[in-house]
C-alpha positions in Angstrom: -5.8 -3.3 0.8 -8.1 -1.6 3.2 -9.9 -3.1 6.1 -13.2 -1.8 7.5 -14.6 -1.7 11.0 -11.1 -1.7 12.6 -11.0 -1.3 16.6 -8.1 -1.0 18.9 -7.7 -3.5 21.5 -5.2 -5.0 24.0 -3.9 -8.6 23.4 -4.5 -10.8 26.5 -3.8 -14.4 25.7 -3.6 -16.9 22.9 -5.5 -20.1 23.3 -4.6 -22.1 20.4 -3.6 -21.4 16.7 -7.0 -19.8 15.9 -8.3 -18.3 19.0 -7.2 -15.6 21.4 -8.6 -13.4 24.1 -8.5 -9.6 23.8 -9.6 -6.6 26.0 -11.8 -4.2 24.1 -14.0 -1.6 25.7 -13.0 -2.8 29.0 -14.2 -6.4 28.3 -12.5 -9.6 27.6 -13.6 -10.8 24.1 -12.8 -13.8 22.0 -11.1 -13.2 18.8 -10.0 -15.1 15.7 -6.2 -15.0 15.0 -5.7 -14.6 11.2 -2.4 -16.3 11.4 -1.6 -19.9 12.5 2.3 -19.2 12.9 3.8 -18.9 16.3 4.1 -15.2 16.5 5.4 -15.4 20.1 7.5 -12.4 19.8 4.3 -10.3 18.8 1.3 -11.8 20.8 2.4 -10.7 24.1 0.1 -10.0 26.9 -0.7 -6.2 27.0 0.5 -5.7 23.3 -1.6 -3.1 21.3 -3.5 -4.7 18.7 -6.0 -3.8 16.0 -8.8 -6.1 15.3 -11.7 -6.1 12.6 -15.3 -6.2 14.0 -17.8 -8.3 12.2 -21.5 -8.4 13.2 -22.2 -11.5 11.1 -24.3 -13.6 13.7 -23.1 -16.7 11.7 -19.5 -16.2 13.0 -18.1 -17.8 16.1 -16.0 -14.8 16.9 -17.1 -11.2 16.5 -13.4 -10.0 16.0 -10.4 -10.9 14.0 -6.9 -10.0 14.7 -5.2 -7.9 12.0 -2.1 -6.2 13.2 -0.1 -5.9 16.4 2.4 -3.2 17.7 6.0 -4.6 18.4 7.5 -1.5 20.2 6.9 1.4 17.7 6.7 -0.9 14.7 3.1 -1.9 13.5 3.1 -5.4 12.0 0.3 -6.9 10.0 -0.2 -10.6 10.8 -3.0 -11.4 8.4 -1.9 -14.5 6.5 -4.5 -13.8 3.9 -3.1 -10.4 3.1 0.3 -11.4 1.3 -1.3 -13.1 -1.8 -3.6 -10.0 -2.2 -0.8 -7.5 -1.8 1.4 -9.5 -4.3 -1.6 -9.6 -6.8 -2.0 -5.7 -6.4 1.7 -5.3 -6.7 1.9 -7.5 -9.9 -0.9 -5.5 -11.5 0.9 -2.2 -10.9 3.6 -3.4 -13.5 6.1 -4.7 -11.1 8.3 -7.8 -12.0 6.9 -8.2 -15.6 6.0 -5.8 -18.3 3.5 -7.6 -20.2 1.1 -9.8 -18.1 -1.4 -11.7 -20.0 -2.6 -14.3 -17.7 -2.9 -14.7 -13.7 -4.2 -17.8 -12.1 -4.2 -18.0 -8.4 -4.1 -21.3 -6.6 -2.8 -23.1 -9.8 -2.8 -27.0 -9.9 0.2 -28.6 -11.6 0.7 -32.3 -11.3 0.7 -33.0 -7.5 1.5 -29.3 -6.7 -0.7 -26.2 -6.1 1.2 -23.0 -6.5 -0.1 -19.6 -5.3 0.1 -18.1 -8.8 0.6 -19.3 -12.4 1.6 -16.3 -14.5 2.2 -15.9 -18.4 4.2 -12.6 -18.8 6.9 -11.5 -21.4 6.5 -14.7 -23.3 7.2 -16.8 -20.2 5.3 -19.4 -18.2 5.8 -18.9 -14.5 5.1 -20.6 -11.2 5.2 -18.3 -8.1 4.9 -18.8 -4.3 4.1 -16.1 -1.9 5.3 -16.1 1.7 4.3 -13.7 4.4 6.8 -12.4 6.8 6.0 -11.2 10.3 9.2 -12.2 12.2 11.7 -9.5 12.9 14.7 -9.1 15.1 16.6 -5.8 15.2 15.5 -4.9 11.9 16.2 -8.1 10.1 13.2 -10.1 8.8 13.1 -13.8 8.6 10.9 -16.8 7.4 9.7 -19.0 8.6 8.9 -18.5 12.4 8.1 -22.2 12.7 9.2 -25.3 10.9 7.3 -25.8 7.8 7.2 -29.0 5.9 4.7 -27.4 3.5 6.8 -24.5 2.7 9.8 -27.0 2.1 7.6 -28.9 -0.3 6.7 -25.9 -2.2 10.4 -25.0 -2.8 11.3 -28.3 -4.2 8.1 -28.3 -6.3 9.2 -24.8 -7.8 12.7 -26.2 -8.6 11.1 -29.2 -10.4 9.2 -26.9 -12.6 12.5 -25.4 -14.0 13.2 -29.0 -15.6 10.0 -28.4 -17.7 10.8 -25.1 -19.0 8.9 -23.0 -16.5 10.3 -20.0 -14.6 9.8 -20.0 -10.8 9.7 -17.4 -8.2 9.4 -17.3 -4.4 8.2 -13.8 -3.2 8.6 -12.8 0.4 6.0 -10.3 1.4 7.3 -8.4 4.5 4.3 -7.2 6.5 5.9 -4.3 7.9 8.1 -1.2 7.0 11.7 0.0 7.7 13.6 -3.2 7.8 17.3 -4.0 6.9 17.1 -7.2 4.9 15.6 -10.6 4.5 17.2 -13.9 5.4 16.0 -17.4 6.0 15.4 -18.4 9.6 18.1 -21.1 9.6 17.9 -21.5 13.4 14.1 -22.4 13.4 14.4 -24.5 10.1 17.6 -25.1 8.7 16.4 -27.2 6.0 14.3 -24.5 4.6 17.1 -22.1 4.4 19.6 -24.5 2.8 16.8 -25.5 0.2 16.1 -21.9 -0.5 19.8 -21.4 -1.3 20.0 -24.7 -3.3 16.9 -23.7 -5.5 18.2 -20.2 -6.0 21.3 -21.6 -7.4 19.4 -23.8 -9.7 17.5 -20.7 -11.1 14.4 -20.1 -9.0 14.3 -16.3 -8.4 13.9 -15.1 -4.9 12.5 -11.5 -4.4 11.1 -9.6 -1.3 9.3 -6.3 -0.8 8.0 -4.6 2.4 4.7 -3.0 3.1 3.3 0.2 4.3 1.1 -0.8 7.4 -1.6 1.4 9.0 -4.3 0.4 11.5 -6.7 -0.1 8.8 -4.6 -0.8 5.6 -1.5 -2.5 4.1 0.1 -1.9 0.8 3.2 -2.7 -1.0 6.3 -0.8 -0.5 9.8 -1.2 -1.6 12.2 -3.9 -2.6 14.1 -5.6 0.4 17.6 -7.0 0.1 18.0 -10.8 0.6 20.9 -12.4 2.1 21.0 -16.3 1.8 
């Protein structure tokens, strides 16, 4: 996945979930934050960031925040990237050998899963979660309580009872990490539910990403500790 019109900037302040101030070319500008998570450990005053410039006059903001440096580590925080990265990763022959159908945003009863996949004579529901929270090389999800995420886990487990296979894929939006674990401290119920559905048969997978200032692509598998 490649971004065009990428500019370097300095993070100033987050105003709300969607809007922040950045400093670019010596001026303070309004910037769209493409991640509604907290990202408190990332979006610090003075942090080096990369933003995408858009000259569409219909947009309220000229810039969109794509990635941020945490020390020497560049982390992509675009919440739209993980699903696209997973899709590309799947098409490269990962996870399944013979994929015959992929349907994004698939409605099933009262649920909407990120992907419905038919592969290797199986019918599969799959949810993708982007991971941006890192502490001493350990990556975690979520960075804030997520009732929506909890609902997704329970709905995946319910699909097993009707013969579907189910997966949760954590796309780690950075490189060189030690392992993934649920963020029990922030949302214990999410972590406990992830453990429960894994024991029931929901598959949990994770992989990291190669991140540059203007691109993100899938990397290698990441160990999971529940």
